TINU-368325 format. One record per residue (C-alpha): residue number from 1; residue in three letters; x, y, z negated. Coordinates in nm, 2 decimals, always signed. Layout:
# TINU-368325
+-----+-----+--------+--------+--------+
!   k !   r !   east !  north !     up !
+-----+-----+--------+--------+--------+
! NUM ! ala !      X !      Y !      Z !
...
+-----+-----+--------+--------+--------+
//
This chain:
# TINU-368325
+-----+-----+--------+--------+--------+
!   k !   r !   east !  north !     up !
+-----+-----+--------+--------+--------+
!   1 ! met !  +9.51 ! +13.03 ! -12.93 !
!   2 ! val !  +9.81 ! +12.85 ! -13.09 !
!   3 ! thr !  +9.65 ! +12.55 ! -13.31 !
!   4 ! glu !  +9.88 ! +12.32 ! -13.52 !
!   5 ! ala !  +9.82 ! +12.03 ! -13.29 !
!   6 ! ser !  +9.94 ! +12.24 ! -12.99 !
!   7 ! thr ! +10.25 ! +12.35 ! -13.22 !
!   8 ! val ! +10.33 ! +12.00 ! -13.28 !
!   9 ! asn ! +10.27 ! +11.89 ! -12.91 !
!  10 ! ala ! +10.50 ! +12.16 ! -12.80 !
!  11 ! ala ! +10.80 ! +12.04 ! -13.05 !
!  12 ! ala ! +10.71 ! +11.70 ! -12.92 !
!  13 ! asp ! +10.79 ! +11.78 ! -12.55 !
!  14 ! ala ! +11.07 ! +12.01 ! -12.63 !
!  15 ! asn ! +11.25 ! +11.70 ! -12.83 !
!  16 ! asn ! +11.15 ! +11.48 ! -12.55 !
!  17 ! ala ! +11.31 ! +11.70 ! -12.31 !
!  18 ! ala ! +11.63 ! +11.72 ! -12.50 !
!  19 ! val ! +11.67 ! +11.40 ! -12.57 !
!  20 ! ala ! +11.62 ! +11.32 ! -12.14 !
!  21 ! arg ! +11.86 ! +11.62 ! -12.07 !
!  22 ! tyr ! +12.17 ! +11.54 ! -12.34 !
!  23 ! arg ! +12.13 ! +11.17 ! -12.36 !
!  24 ! asn ! +12.36 ! +11.03 ! -12.58 !
!  25 ! asp ! +12.60 ! +11.40 ! -12.58 !
!  26 ! phe ! +12.45 ! +11.51 ! -12.91 !
!  27 ! leu ! +12.74 ! +11.73 ! -12.95 !
!  28 ! lys ! +12.69 ! +11.92 ! -12.59 !
!  29 ! glu ! +12.35 ! +11.98 ! -12.73 !
!  30 ! val ! +12.44 ! +12.15 ! -13.05 !
!  31 ! glu ! +12.71 ! +12.37 ! -12.87 !
!  32 ! asp ! +12.44 ! +12.44 ! -12.60 !
!  33 ! arg ! +12.13 ! +12.53 ! -12.85 !
!  34 ! val ! +12.22 ! +12.55 ! -13.19 !
!  35 ! glu ! +12.34 ! +12.92 ! -13.29 !
!  36 ! glu ! +12.76 ! +12.88 ! -13.36 !
!  37 ! gly ! +12.74 ! +12.52 ! -13.25 !
!  38 ! his ! +13.05 ! +12.55 ! -12.98 !
!  39 ! trp ! +13.22 ! +12.56 ! -13.29 !
!  40 ! val ! +13.16 ! +12.20 ! -13.44 !
!  41 ! lys ! +13.46 ! +12.07 ! -13.21 !
!  42 ! met ! +13.73 ! +12.24 ! -13.41 !
!  43 ! cys ! +13.61 ! +12.13 ! -13.76 !
!  44 ! met ! +13.93 ! +11.94 ! -13.85 !
!  45 ! gln ! +13.77 ! +11.73 ! -14.12 !
!  46 ! cys ! +13.96 ! +11.91 ! -14.41 !
!  47 ! gly ! +13.69 ! +11.88 ! -14.68 !
!  48 ! val ! +13.71 ! +12.24 ! -14.78 !
!  49 ! cys ! +13.36 ! +12.32 ! -14.72 !
!  50 ! ala ! +13.25 ! +12.05 ! -14.89 !
!  51 ! gly ! +13.46 ! +12.10 ! -15.20 !
!  52 ! ser ! +13.39 ! +12.47 ! -15.18 !
!  53 ! cys ! +12.97 ! +12.46 ! -15.19 !
!  54 ! pro ! +12.80 ! +12.47 ! -15.52 !
!  55 ! phe ! +12.60 ! +12.22 ! -15.44 !
!  56 ! gly ! +12.87 ! +11.96 ! -15.42 !
!  57 ! pro ! +12.74 ! +11.62 ! -15.48 !
!  58 ! his ! +12.39 ! +11.69 ! -15.48 !
!  59 ! trp ! +12.27 ! +11.71 ! -15.12 !
!  60 ! glu ! +12.26 ! +11.43 ! -14.89 !
!  61 ! his ! +12.53 ! +11.56 ! -14.65 !
!  62 ! ser ! +12.80 ! +11.84 ! -14.71 !
!  63 ! pro ! +12.87 ! +12.05 ! -14.36 !
!  64 ! gln ! +13.18 ! +11.83 ! -14.31 !
!  65 ! lys ! +12.99 ! +11.55 ! -14.29 !
!  66 ! ile ! +12.71 ! +11.71 ! -14.08 !
!  67 ! phe ! +12.99 ! +11.81 ! -13.85 !
!  68 ! met ! +13.13 ! +11.45 ! -13.82 !
!  69 ! met ! +12.78 ! +11.31 ! -13.76 !
!  70 ! ile ! +12.70 ! +11.52 ! -13.46 !
!  71 ! arg ! +13.04 ! +11.42 ! -13.30 !
!  72 ! ala ! +12.98 ! +11.09 ! -13.34 !
!  73 ! gly ! +12.59 ! +11.11 ! -13.22 !
!  74 ! lys ! +12.41 ! +11.10 ! -13.50 !
!  75 ! arg ! +12.09 ! +11.31 ! -13.37 !
!  76 ! thr ! +11.81 ! +11.15 ! -13.53 !
!  77 ! glu ! +12.03 ! +11.16 ! -13.86 !
!  78 ! val ! +12.14 ! +11.50 ! -13.87 !
!  79 ! leu ! +11.78 ! +11.68 ! -13.74 !
!  80 ! met ! +11.57 ! +11.46 ! -13.99 !
!  81 ! ser ! +11.79 ! +11.54 ! -14.29 !
!  82 ! asp ! +11.70 ! +11.86 ! -14.53 !
!  83 ! ser ! +12.08 ! +11.93 ! -14.59 !
!  84 ! met ! +12.08 ! +12.21 ! -14.36 !
!  85 ! phe ! +11.81 ! +12.39 ! -14.58 !
!  86 ! met ! +11.97 ! +12.33 ! -14.89 !
!  87 ! cys ! +12.25 ! +12.58 ! -14.79 !
!  88 ! thr ! +12.22 ! +12.93 ! -15.01 !
!  89 ! ser ! +12.46 ! +13.10 ! -14.81 !
!  90 ! cys ! +12.66 ! +13.19 ! -15.06 !
!  91 ! tyr ! +12.96 ! +13.19 ! -14.77 !
!  92 ! asn ! +13.21 ! +13.00 ! -14.99 !
!  93 ! cys ! +13.26 ! +12.72 ! -14.71 !
!  94 ! met ! +13.35 ! +13.02 ! -14.47 !
!  95 ! val ! +13.56 ! +13.24 ! -14.67 !
!  96 ! arg ! +13.76 ! +12.93 ! -14.77 !
!  97 ! cys ! +13.76 ! +12.71 ! -14.40 !
!  98 ! pro ! +14.12 ! +12.69 ! -14.25 !
!  99 ! arg ! +14.03 ! +12.76 ! -13.94 !
! 100 ! lys ! +13.73 ! +13.02 ! -14.02 !
! 101 ! leu ! +13.42 ! +12.84 ! -13.85 !
! 102 ! pro ! +13.14 ! +13.01 ! -13.89 !
! 103 ! ile ! +12.96 ! +12.72 ! -14.11 !
! 104 ! thr ! +12.67 ! +12.88 ! -14.26 !
! 105 ! his ! +12.54 ! +13.04 ! -13.92 !
! 106 ! ile ! +12.58 ! +12.67 ! -13.77 !
! 107 ! met ! +12.40 ! +12.52 ! -14.09 !
! 108 ! his ! +12.09 ! +12.80 ! -14.05 !
! 109 ! gly ! +12.13 ! +12.69 ! -13.67 !
! 110 ! leu ! +12.05 ! +12.33 ! -13.71 !
! 111 ! ala ! +11.80 ! +12.40 ! -13.95 !
! 112 ! asn ! +11.61 ! +12.65 ! -13.68 !
! 113 ! tyr ! +11.67 ! +12.38 ! -13.40 !
! 114 ! ala ! +11.55 ! +12.11 ! -13.60 !
! 115 ! his ! +11.23 ! +12.29 ! -13.72 !
! 116 ! arg ! +11.16 ! +12.38 ! -13.40 !
! 117 ! leu ! +11.20 ! +12.04 ! -13.24 !
! 118 ! gly ! +10.95 ! +11.90 ! -13.53 !
! 119 ! leu ! +11.21 ! +11.67 ! -13.68 !
! 120 ! ala ! +11.31 ! +11.86 ! -14.00 !
! 121 ! pro ! +11.15 ! +11.72 ! -14.31 !
! 122 ! lys ! +10.77 ! +11.87 ! -14.37 !
! 123 ! asn ! +10.76 ! +11.87 ! -14.77 !
! 124 ! gln ! +11.15 ! +12.03 ! -14.77 !
! 125 ! pro ! +11.04 ! +12.35 ! -15.03 !
! 126 ! thr ! +11.31 ! +12.59 ! -14.88 !
! 127 ! arg ! +11.17 ! +12.51 ! -14.50 !
! 128 ! glu ! +10.77 ! +12.58 ! -14.65 !
! 129 ! phe ! +10.87 ! +12.88 ! -14.82 !
! 130 ! ala ! +11.06 ! +13.04 ! -14.50 !
! 131 ! thr ! +10.79 ! +12.91 ! -14.25 !
! 132 ! met ! +10.52 ! +13.08 ! -14.52 !
! 133 ! phe ! +10.73 ! +13.44 ! -14.54 !
! 134 ! trp ! +10.78 ! +13.44 ! -14.17 !
! 135 ! his ! +10.40 ! +13.42 ! -14.10 !
! 136 ! asn ! +10.33 ! +13.69 ! -14.38 !
! 137 ! leu ! +10.60 ! +13.94 ! -14.25 !
! 138 ! ala ! +10.52 ! +13.87 ! -13.85 !
! 139 ! arg ! +10.11 ! +13.95 ! -13.91 !
! 140 ! thr ! +10.17 ! +14.34 ! -14.06 !
! 141 ! gly ! +10.55 ! +14.38 ! -14.00 !
! 142 ! arg ! +10.55 ! +14.43 ! -14.40 !
! 143 ! ile ! +10.59 ! +14.15 ! -14.67 !
! 144 ! asn ! +10.25 ! +14.14 ! -14.86 !
! 145 ! glu ! +10.40 ! +14.01 ! -15.15 !
! 146 ! leu ! +10.05 ! +13.94 ! -15.33 !
! 147 ! lys !  +9.91 ! +13.70 ! -15.03 !
! 148 ! leu ! +10.24 ! +13.53 ! -15.04 !
! 149 ! thr ! +10.26 ! +13.47 ! -15.36 !
! 150 ! leu !  +9.92 ! +13.28 ! -15.32 !
! 151 ! ala !  +9.99 ! +13.10 ! -15.06 !
! 152 ! val ! +10.32 ! +12.93 ! -15.25 !
! 153 ! tyr ! +10.09 ! +12.88 ! -15.56 !
! 154 ! phe !  +9.81 ! +12.70 ! -15.34 !
! 155 ! lys ! +10.00 ! +12.54 ! -15.10 !
! 156 ! asp !  +9.93 ! +12.20 ! -15.28 !
! 157 ! gly !  +9.57 ! +12.29 ! -15.37 !
! 158 ! phe !  +9.33 ! +12.49 ! -15.58 !
! 159 ! val !  +9.40 ! +12.30 ! -15.93 !
! 160 ! ser !  +9.77 ! +12.29 ! -15.87 !
! 161 ! gly !  +9.75 ! +12.68 ! -15.75 !
! 162 ! ile !  +9.56 ! +12.76 ! -16.09 !
! 163 ! lys !  +9.81 ! +12.53 ! -16.30 !
! 164 ! thr ! +10.12 ! +12.78 ! -16.14 !
! 165 ! ala !  +9.94 ! +13.10 ! -16.17 !
! 166 ! met !  +9.87 ! +12.98 ! -16.54 !
! 167 ! thr ! +10.20 ! +12.87 ! -16.61 !
! 168 ! met ! +10.34 ! +13.22 ! -16.41 !
! 169 ! gln ! +10.09 ! +13.45 ! -16.58 !
! 170 ! gly ! +10.36 ! +13.65 ! -16.80 !
! 171 ! ile ! +10.56 ! +13.72 ! -16.48 !
! 172 ! gly ! +10.29 ! +13.85 ! -16.28 !
! 173 ! leu ! +10.12 ! +14.05 ! -16.60 !
! 174 ! gly ! +10.49 ! +14.20 ! -16.58 !
! 175 ! leu ! +10.48 ! +14.27 ! -16.22 !
! 176 ! leu ! +10.17 ! +14.44 ! -16.24 !
! 177 ! lys ! +10.29 ! +14.69 ! -16.54 !
! 178 ! ala ! +10.56 ! +14.77 ! -16.31 !
! 179 ! lys ! +10.37 ! +14.83 ! -16.01 !
! 180 ! arg ! +10.53 ! +14.60 ! -15.81 !
! 181 ! leu ! +10.25 ! +14.36 ! -15.76 !
! 182 ! asn !  +9.91 ! +14.55 ! -15.62 !
! 183 ! pro !  +9.54 ! +14.36 ! -15.66 !
! 184 ! met !  +9.41 ! +14.56 ! -15.34 !
! 185 ! glu !  +9.66 ! +14.38 ! -15.13 !
! 186 ! ile !  +9.43 ! +14.11 ! -15.13 !
! 187 ! val !  +9.21 ! +14.29 ! -14.86 !
! 188 ! gly !  +9.44 ! +14.43 ! -14.69 !
! 189 ! gly !  +9.80 ! +14.53 ! -14.77 !
! 190 ! his ! +10.04 ! +14.80 ! -14.62 !
! 191 ! lys ! +10.19 ! +14.77 ! -14.27 !
! 192 ! leu ! +10.37 ! +14.90 ! -14.00 !
! 193 ! lys ! +10.24 ! +15.19 ! -13.82 !
! 194 ! asp ! +10.33 ! +15.07 ! -13.47 !
! 195 ! leu ! +10.19 ! +14.72 ! -13.52 !
! 196 ! lys ! +10.13 ! +14.70 ! -13.16 !
! 197 ! gly ! +10.54 ! +14.79 ! -13.06 !
! 198 ! phe ! +10.64 ! +14.54 ! -13.37 !
! 199 ! his ! +10.49 ! +14.22 ! -13.20 !
! 200 ! ala ! +10.57 ! +14.32 ! -12.90 !
! 201 ! ile ! +10.97 ! +14.32 ! -13.03 !
! 202 ! ile ! +10.86 ! +14.00 ! -13.18 !
! 203 ! ala ! +10.73 ! +13.87 ! -12.88 !
! 204 ! lys ! +11.06 ! +13.94 ! -12.67 !
! 205 ! ala ! +11.31 ! +13.84 ! -12.89 !
! 206 ! ser ! +11.10 ! +13.51 ! -12.91 !
! 207 ! glu ! +11.12 ! +13.47 ! -12.56 !
! 208 ! ile ! +11.50 ! +13.56 ! -12.55 !
! 209 ! glu ! +11.60 ! +13.29 ! -12.78 !
! 210 ! asp ! +11.34 ! +13.04 ! -12.64 !
! 211 ! arg ! +11.51 ! +13.06 ! -12.31 !
! 212 ! lys ! +11.87 ! +13.06 ! -12.46 !
! 213 ! lys ! +11.79 ! +12.76 ! -12.64 !
! 214 ! gly ! +11.61 ! +12.56 ! -12.36 !
! 215 ! phe ! +11.24 ! +12.63 ! -12.50 !
! 216 ! thr ! +10.98 ! +12.68 ! -12.26 !
! 217 ! arg ! +10.68 ! +12.93 ! -12.37 !
! 218 ! asn ! +10.34 ! +12.84 ! -12.23 !
+-----+-----+--------+--------+--------+
//
């Protein structure tokens, strides 16, 4: 049985193993283990991505700065930053990059890698929602909108959840009237017919991804 403690320990072991293997060569680590990471060294620091991003100055590190920090070996600063989770996938940076770097994919890859190593900011809202969404989907192969909504509302406790639910009651009633929210899904909900096959696909994909990124599976 996978527990939170075992997950944390596995992430810590993976992080220690990566540090031992790559020592101070963070660029090599990113090239080997982050999606499209081999493109980072091609960044010419023109700043077009930073200027094109709708977040502008509102995040800690722009893609341009993140890539520079990777090449400078700033491993901890990059992997513990929430900047990668701020990406909205608008693709402005990719469209306008003069070297056609897959910037959006690299940012998401860094976010995933930081998460897997247990270094990502714990209370980062995008990370929290993405994790809840994935667990909800992976359980039955379908999104249970009601359970996902309740998980988001009550993630900070019962009282906070009730307050959020009261604030959003108008939207909730609208979804019920439009038959986009089914109260009966609290006791089950729709799921894939071949759930065993779906879980086998996820397990195999995880195995391939872990092997590719240097993670070991227990």
